[in-house]
C-alpha positions as CSV (number, residue, x, y, z in Angstrom):
1,M,120.7,74.9,100.4
2,D,122.8,76.8,97.9
3,G,120.0,78.8,96.3
4,T,121.1,77.9,92.7
5,S,118.2,75.3,92.4
6,I,115.5,77.9,93.0
7,A,113.4,78.8,90.0
8,P,114.6,82.1,88.4
9,D,111.0,83.6,88.6
10,W,111.3,83.7,92.4
11,R,114.9,85.0,92.6
12,I,115.8,88.6,93.2
13,P,117.3,90.0,90.0
14,D,121.0,90.7,90.2
15,D,120.8,94.4,89.8
16,L,118.2,94.7,92.6
17,W,120.3,92.4,94.8
18,A,123.3,94.8,94.3
19,E,121.0,97.6,95.7
20,I,119.8,95.5,98.6
21,E,123.0,93.9,99.6
22,W,124.8,97.0,100.9
23,L,121.8,97.7,103.3
24,L,122.2,94.4,105.2
25,P,124.2,94.4,108.4
26,E,127.5,92.6,108.6
27,H,127.1,89.2,110.3
28,K,129.5,88.5,113.2
29,N,130.0,84.9,114.0
30,P,128.9,84.4,117.7
31,H,130.7,81.0,118.0
32,R,133.6,81.4,120.5
33,F,136.0,79.5,118.3
34,G,134.9,80.9,115.0
35,G,133.3,77.7,113.9
36,G,129.7,76.5,114.0
37,R,127.3,75.6,111.3
38,P,127.7,77.5,108.0
39,R,125.2,80.4,107.7
40,T,122.6,80.3,105.0
41,P,123.5,83.0,102.4
42,D,121.7,86.3,102.8
43,R,120.5,86.3,99.2
44,V,118.8,82.9,99.7
45,C,117.0,84.2,102.8
46,M,116.0,87.4,101.1
47,D,114.5,85.3,98.2
48,A,112.6,83.2,100.8
49,I,111.3,86.4,102.5
50,F,110.1,87.9,99.3
51,Y,108.6,84.6,98.3
52,V,106.5,84.7,101.6
53,L,105.5,88.3,101.0
54,R,104.5,87.7,97.4
55,T,102.6,84.5,97.9
56,G,101.3,85.0,101.4
57,C,102.3,81.5,102.5
58,Q,103.3,80.7,106.0
59,W,106.9,80.7,107.1
60,K,106.8,76.9,107.8
61,A,105.6,76.3,104.2
62,L,109.1,77.3,103.1
63,D,110.3,73.9,104.4
64,A,108.7,72.3,101.3
65,T,110.5,74.8,98.9
66,K,114.1,74.9,97.8
67,F,114.8,78.2,99.5
68,C,115.8,77.6,103.1
69,P,114.0,76.3,106.3
70,G,111.1,78.6,107.3
71,S,112.6,79.2,110.7
72,T,115.8,80.3,109.2
73,A,114.1,82.8,106.9
74,H,111.8,84.1,109.8
75,D,114.8,84.6,112.1
76,R,116.7,86.5,109.4
77,F,113.5,88.6,108.7
78,Q,113.2,89.4,112.4
79,E,116.9,90.3,112.5
80,W,116.7,92.6,109.5
81,V,113.5,94.3,110.8
82,Q,115.3,95.1,114.1
83,A,118.2,96.5,112.0
84,G,115.9,98.6,110.0
85,V,116.8,97.0,106.6
86,F,113.2,97.0,105.2
87,F,112.7,100.6,106.2
88,E,115.9,101.6,104.4
89,M,114.8,99.6,101.4
90,W,111.5,101.4,101.3
91,K,113.3,104.8,101.7
92,A,115.8,104.0,98.9
93,G,113.0,102.8,96.6
94,L,111.0,106.0,97.3
95,L,113.9,108.2,96.6
96,E,114.7,106.2,93.4
97,Y,111.1,106.7,92.2
98,D,111.4,110.4,93.0
99,D,114.4,110.6,90.8
100,L,112.8,108.6,87.9
101,K,109.3,110.0,87.9
102,G,109.1,112.6,90.5
103,I,106.9,112.9,93.6
104,D,104.9,115.9,94.3
105,W,105.8,116.4,98.0
106,A,103.5,119.4,98.3
107,W,100.4,117.2,98.0
108,L,100.1,114.0,100.0
109,S,97.2,112.0,101.0
110,M,96.7,109.1,103.5
111,D,94.1,106.4,103.2
112,G,92.9,104.4,106.1
113,S,90.0,102.6,107.6
114,M,88.7,102.6,111.2
115,T,86.5,99.5,111.4
116,K,86.2,96.6,113.6
117,A,88.2,93.6,112.7
118,P,86.0,90.8,111.4
119,L,87.8,88.2,113.4
120,G,89.1,90.5,116.2
121,G,90.5,88.6,119.1
122,G,88.9,87.1,122.2
123,K,86.4,88.9,124.4
124,D,87.6,90.3,127.7
125,G,85.4,91.1,130.6
126,E,82.1,89.8,131.8
127,K,79.3,88.7,129.5
128,P,76.2,90.8,129.9
129,H,73.2,89.3,131.6
130,R,70.3,90.5,129.5
131,S,67.6,88.8,127.4
132,R,68.3,87.6,123.9
133,Q,65.8,90.1,122.4
134,G,68.0,92.9,123.8
135,R,70.9,91.7,121.7
136,G,69.1,92.2,118.5
137,Q,68.0,88.5,117.9
138,A,64.5,87.8,116.6
139,E,61.9,86.5,119.0
140,R,61.0,82.9,118.4
141,A,57.4,82.4,117.2
142,G,54.9,81.8,120.0
143,R,57.6,81.4,122.7
144,G,58.4,84.9,123.9
145,D,61.9,85.9,124.8
146,G,62.5,83.0,127.0
147,S,63.3,85.0,130.1
148,A,60.2,83.8,132.0
149,R,60.9,80.1,131.2
150,R,64.4,80.5,132.5
151,Y,63.2,81.5,136.0
152,R,60.5,78.8,136.1
153,R,63.0,76.1,135.4
154,R,65.0,77.0,138.5
155,R,62.1,76.6,140.9
156,S,61.7,73.1,142.1
157,Q,58.4,71.3,142.0
158,P,56.8,70.1,145.2
159,Q,57.6,66.5,146.0
160,R,55.1,63.9,144.7
161,H,54.2,61.1,147.0
162,E,53.0,58.5,144.5
163,N,52.6,55.8,147.0
164,G,51.0,57.8,149.8
165,A,47.9,60.1,150.1
166,R,48.2,63.6,148.7
167,D,48.1,66.5,151.1
168,A,44.9,68.4,149.9
169,R,46.2,71.7,151.5
170,K,49.4,71.7,149.3
171,H,47.5,71.3,146.1
172,S,44.2,73.0,146.9
173,R,43.7,74.5,143.5
174,R,44.2,71.2,141.7
175,T,41.9,69.5,144.2
176,A,39.2,72.1,143.7
177,R,39.4,71.8,139.9
178,A,39.2,68.0,140.1
179,N,36.1,68.1,142.5
180,A,34.3,70.6,140.2
């Protein structure tokens, strides 16, 4: 993909590319004979990286665009992050803004947030063994918290002998109620 068929709205302007290009590390061909597949131009990969950053799309979604394959753009992004390209771009942009508008370096502020992530990862460790009411859930109407029912279910009922005579000693309360 040559990069010429990309819509101009998504391309990096030429004057900005001139500022970015000198920050990129020089590529050395790792092929032992100097051959191999031609490398995707750096500008096309940078256009693809900025496209992902601007739209928030996934890297693999670049496969449907005219930039370059998503894996190529992501590999180049990782390579440039390791080389410190984006940090240098940020630093150069900050210094340029300081020259144009001025930054009051005496007064700085930082904003942040220390809250729990809404979809924060999986849970580690054991799950607590406590009643549902203890976890802040409402009690079901007329049923209690369910802890007593849980233990009742685990006990086994005495064996019924439908075909034979019942042992009156085992079921003495039931027999006494029936006789009364």
